[in-house]
N, C-alpha and C positions, 0 to 999 in steps of 0.2 A: 384479545386478540393477539397471534403470533406473526411477526416477522422475521423476512430473510434479510438478514444486512452485512454487507461487505465493507471491511475498514480498507481502503488500498493505502499502504503506507511506502513512504518512496524515503531517500536521499535528498537532502536538499541540493538543488541544482548549483550552488557556489562550493558545495565540498566534493571532494573527490571520492571516487567511487569506486575501489579497488577490486571488488569481485565483478562488476560490471567491467572494466578495464581485462579483467583475466580471461573472461566470458569474450567479449572482443577480440583479443588475440588469438583466441582458440577457432572463431567463425572464419579469422582472416587464415590460419594455417589449413583451413578447410575450403579455402579457394573464395569465399563469400566478403570477396573484397569491397562490394557498395555498400554495406553496412560501415555507416560512418560514428556512431557510438550505441553503448548500451549501457542502460541504468537499472538496475537490480533493485526488485523491493518486495513483498510481501504480501498476499491477497489474507485478510482472517474473517472468515465468514461466522456469523454470528446468529442466533435462532432467538429474538427475542418476544417475550411478553408484555404489551403493553395496552393501554385502553388506546393510542391511536398513535399515528404515523409518527407526528413531532416528538412524543414520549421515548418512542423508540428511537429517533434520531438523537435526541437528547442522553439516551441511556447509553448508546454506543460512543459516541463523542464523549460521555465522562471515561468511559473504558479505554478509547484509545489515548487519552491526555493523561489519564494516570497508571497506564501499564502496557498498553499496545505498541506506543510509539513513543520515541526518545526526542523531545522538541529541539533540544543541542543540536539534533544531526538530521532530523527526520523530518516531514510532512504529514499530514492523514486527510484521506477523504472517504466521507461516509455516504457509502449510496444503499438507499432502501428497497428492494428489489419487488416486481409487482408478482 
């Protein structure tokens, strides 16, 4: 069975996010002063062939740990789409 999986990768909350800070400053320059913080991350969409949802989740988690995220500075979340 095919599963559509999204891996959301975000910088750790404890770390400075320079890209997010740059976007925040640009938003403020556009007059959007009510936005208080921006964190920039990435969404990675995978199409996985697996026998069940649990196996698809395990495959995506393995991919995230081994390649898609840097555990030193990022965390990730695996979402199986229905």
